[in-house]
N, C-alpha and C positions, 0 to 999 in steps of 0.2 A: 807254788804251783797251786796248792789248794786254795790260797786266797784268791788267785787268779780265776780259778773255776767257780768258786762261790760268787765273785763279783759278776763274772759272765751270766751266771744263772739269775742273779737278782736283776741285772740289766735287761735279760730277756723277759723275766716275768713282770718288770715294771709297767710296761703299757698295759697288760691285762689287769694287773692290780689296780693301776690308777682308774681304769675304766670301771672295774667293779666298785671301787671306793666312791667315785664321783657320780655315777650313773645309777647304781643301785643301793649301795649301802647308806651313803649320805641322804638321798631322798627318803628312804624309808625311815630312817632315825628322825628326820626332820618332821615327817608326818606323824610319827608316833608323839613328838614333843608337842606338836601343834594340836593334837586330838585332846589334851589336858588344858587348853588355853582357849580364851574368847577370841582369838585372832580374826578380825575382819579386814578385807583389803582396803587400805587407805586409812586405817586406824592403827596409831602406834603410840606407844608399845602395847603388845599383847599382855594379858594378865592371866596368871595361872589360876584356873578354877577346878582343878582336881577331876572329879568324875561328874561334874555337872552336865557336860555333853552327854554323857551316857544315861544320865537320869532323864534328861529331856528326851532323848531317843527312846526311852522305855515308855513315856507318856505320849509321844509323838504319834498321831494317828497316820500321818502321811507316811512315816517310816514303817510302821507295822504293816501298812497297805503294801508297800513296795517290796518288804521282806516276804510277806505271804505269796506275793505275785512271783517273787523269784523262786520260792519253793516249788509253787505250782509248775512253773516253767521248766524247772529242772527235773521234776517228777514225770513230766510228759515227754521231754526232749531226750533226756539221757537214755531211759530204757528203750524208747522205741528206735532211736538212731542206732544203739548198740545191737539190737535184735535185727534190724532191718540191714545194718551193715554186714552181720554175719550171714543172714540169709542170702543177699547179694553175692557175697564172697563165695559161699558154698554153690551157688548157681552158676556163677562165672567160671569158678574153678573145674566144675563138672562138665562144662560145655565143650563141645568137640571143635566149634569154630567161633570166631568172632570175639575172642576174649579181650584182645587189645582195644577193639572198638567200644565194647560195653564198658570196660575199665576207663577209658577217656570220657564216655558220656556221663557216667556216674561221678567221676571226679571232677567234672567242669566246674560245678558250684564252689569247691574249694579254692580254685585258682581265680575266680571271677572276683571283680570289685564288688564289696558288700554293698556300697551306695548305690552302684549301677543296677545291682540285682534287686535291691530294695525298690528302686524307681519302677523297674519291671513288674515286680509284685503289686505295687500300688495301682498299676494299670490293670493287671489281672483280676484283682480283687475289688475293683471299682464296683459299686452297687448299680450303676445304670449302663456304662459301656464295657464293663469288664467281661471278659470271655468266660469266666467262671459262673456268673450269674446268667449270662446268655445261654449256657448250656443247660443250666437248672430250669430256665424259663422255657426252653424247648422241651423239656419233659413234664412241664406244668407244675414246677416248684418255684415259690417265690424266694429269690435268694436273699439273704441277709445284708445289712451294711458291715461287711466283715472287719473293717479297721475303724468303723466309727460307732459301733455298739459295744456297751460295755459287757454284753453277754458273749460276744464272739471275738473280741479284739485279742484277748490273750491266747486263745485257741489258734487264731490266725498267725500271730507270731510264733507259737509253738510249731506250727506246721512249717513255717519258713526255716525255723531252726533245724528242724529234722531234716528238711531238703538241704540245708547248708552242711549238715554234719555226717549224713549217712555215707557219702562218697568217701570222705576221709577214714571213717571207721571201716568201710569196705576194703580199702587200700591195706590198711594195718592187718585185717584179718587175713587177707589174702598172702600177706608176707608170712604170716604165721602158719598157714596152710601149706605154702611151699616147703617150709623147714620140716613138715612131717613126712618121713619116708613113706612112699606108697606100699612098700613091702609090708608094713604092720597092717594096713587096711586089707590087703590081699591075704595075709596069715589070719586075720580075724574072720575073713570070709570063709576060708577052708576050715577054721575050727567051728564053724556053725553060725556065725553072724551073718545070715545071707541078706537081711534087710539093710537097707542104707541107714536107716534109723538106729539100728543096732550098732552098725560099724560106727556111726557118729558118737552114739552114746558111750561106747566102750573103748574107742581107740581115739577119735579126733577131738572130741571135746576135753578129755582129761590132759591131752598133750597140749592143747590150745589154751591151757590155764593161764600161763604168764601173759600171754598176748591179750587174752580177754580182761585179765586184771589191768593191764595197762590202757586198753581201750575204754573201759568203764571209768577209771579216774580221770583221763584226759576228757571224756565226754562230760563228766560232772563238772569239771573245772570250766570247760568251755562254755557250758550252759549257765553256770553262775555268773561268769562275766559277760553276759549278753548286754549289749549296748548300742551298737550301730543300727541294727533294725528299729529298735524302739526310737532312737533318736531321729531317724530319718521319717519313718512311717507314721508314728503316732505321738511323739513327744511326751509319752505318759499318759496320754488321754485315751478315751474320754472320761473324765472325772477320776484320774489316777488308776484307772483300770488296767493299764498296761505299764505302769511305772514300775521300775525294777531298781535294785540296789544301786548299780553303777549310775543309773540315770538320776536318782535321788542325790547321790554324792556330786554329780556334775551341776545339777541345778543349784544345790546349796552352795557350792564353792565358785561357780562362775556366772550365776545369775543373781543370787542373793548376796554373793561375795562373803559368806560366812565360812571362811576357811577352816577355822576351828571345828566347827561341827562336821563339815566336809571330811576332814581328816579323822574325825571319830568314826564316821561311817566307812572310811577306808580301813581303819584299823579292824572293824567288825568283818569286813570282807577278807582281809588277809588272814584273820583268825579261821574263818570258814575254809579258805583254801588250804591252810596250813593243816587244819584238821583232817581234811581229805587225804592230803598227803601222809599224814601219820598213820591213818587208817591202811593205806596202801603198804607202807614200810614196816609197820609193826604188828599188823594183824592178818591182813589178806595175803601178803608175801608168802608167809609160812605154809599157807594152804595150798599154794599152786605151783611152788617150785620144788624141785625133787633132788635129792641128793645123787 
């Protein structure tokens, strides 16, 4: 009987185990192996070159530019989308009417196709026929070429990223706020926390800690893996001013066919993501969860 139960358990587990092995573990191990080779598509066999790809990465000006652009993008999008999502969640939670409507409006960018929304933003930010510059011209301001100027392209992409992420963060914060008993805030008001800010600081924010941690980590990871808007709107231009890590990985692998170097960039990206997860599980988790 025990052998039958064990066999049944293995049979039930087998589909998920095979999917994990073939779709996640095997490609990851293959990418790690390719990162230490000079493999180019169409050239066989690849040769083991050790850390040469990473040495080239260190001296590659294009990679350094994309790495810095990614850091700037994350530094703008993650905190603004987290703070904006929290603010919207508090406003909607405190509203007497229209919660469902506002929740649907702000969540709409999350469920929309990124390519379609990118095309819409391309029209909105067009330097001559775009509505954004039309509004600026109406008040006497000459609008810039948002997506074709090195000075504004990364800020424009960051604004689009905030627009995409803020609704997602809002829904997560609303779920966290719903789990906080209203009686605690009412008790705080009775104890002297009359102002809304005092109740937020003393009751809401401490109990919202686990949700806030999750939102921060998810926002950082979503920001680091930005690709779609860059590929559709700017293709890393002008002059690599909007090129980010994933787009560099894509061009090296599928434009220049240097799959070994592309795999090395992928490995760097995985290290960054794993580092963010480690910060969550080992450091921040201990400060926001309560026994």
